[in-house]
C-alpha positions, 0 to 999 in steps of 0.5 A: 066670064068663064075661063079655064086656066092652067100653068106648068111653068115651074114645079107647081102644076096648077089649073083653075076655073074662073066663073064670074069672079070666083076661082076653083083651083087644083094645085100640086107641087112636084119636080116632074109629072105635070103632064100626068096631072094637068088634064086630070085637074081640068076634068075635076074642075069642070065636073065639080062646076057641072060645065063642059069646055064648050060652055066656057069663054076662053082658055088661059095659060101661062106662056112663060117665061119658065122651064122649057119643058113646062112652058111647052107643056102648057102651050100644048095642052091649051092648044089641044083643049082649044082645038077640041072646044073651038075656044080662043086662047089667052096667053098670060105672062108667068112673071105678071101672074107672080106680080099680081099675087104679090100686089094683092098681099095686104103689106105690099107696096104698088111696085114689085120686082119679080125674079124667077129662078131660071137655073144656069145661075140666072133669073127671069125678071121684070118690074111691075107697078099697080095700074088702073082701078082694078086691084092687083093689076100689074102693068109692066114697068120694065120688060121681061129679061133673062140675066144673072142676078147681079145684072138685075136693076130697078128702074131709076125712077123707082129710086127712093120708092118702096118695092117688094120682091117676089119669086123663086129667084129670091130663094136661090139668089136672095143675098145678091137680089137684096143688094140691087144697085140703085135701090135706096131702100131695101126690098120689102116684103119679100115673097120668095115662095111665090110661084106662077099659079093658074088662079092669078093667070085666070084673073089676069085673063079676065081683067084683060078680056078677049082682046088679046085672044089668039087662035090655038094654032097661033099660041106661042111660048116665051122662053127668053133663053134662046139656047135652052141646052147650052150654058150661058156665056158671061161675055 
């Protein structure tokens, strides 16, 4: 398969071109300016591979959860490219992309808790378990949610099992997340520096295939937080 992937859900702006199992990548970490970066990255990748958009099979994008502006940008850019090329879009969870990167690490167990810093003293989180014969294919074991760090809990059936942690939530709220209720063993290893990346998004899109493809006009972001501008309530 030939898949163009992009992600702007966090401060790490990235694009990737997946061609038959190989990924070419462009990345740049900065708090602002993804809108100015992402199309240039796409153009560089296509030029380097001597391909045009119309020669690809699909466009994958990180559909969130993540920063409101960044997730909205990824959807908008993917839609624009999809309309221009006639290609279908493949939405991929940003949390699942982080989970894949964690599961592909040599020291990682087959279970991972992903916690991304959601600001407002909250985290986006979900639990994933390696599934199927494809290495590093995360299956959602506990659905994506938005909560305060103290509200994160591992599934009861994981009690006594080894679980790793990944995502920026561990950098922001590590002390709380390392002492989760119901965890018989400490989370280890912790990959707190992991962010969603276009490379993993492209790889997951290739694993999933075109069954989950949507038309550009049907692409939707996933925010989890309904009131983006309002402070969270503890009631």
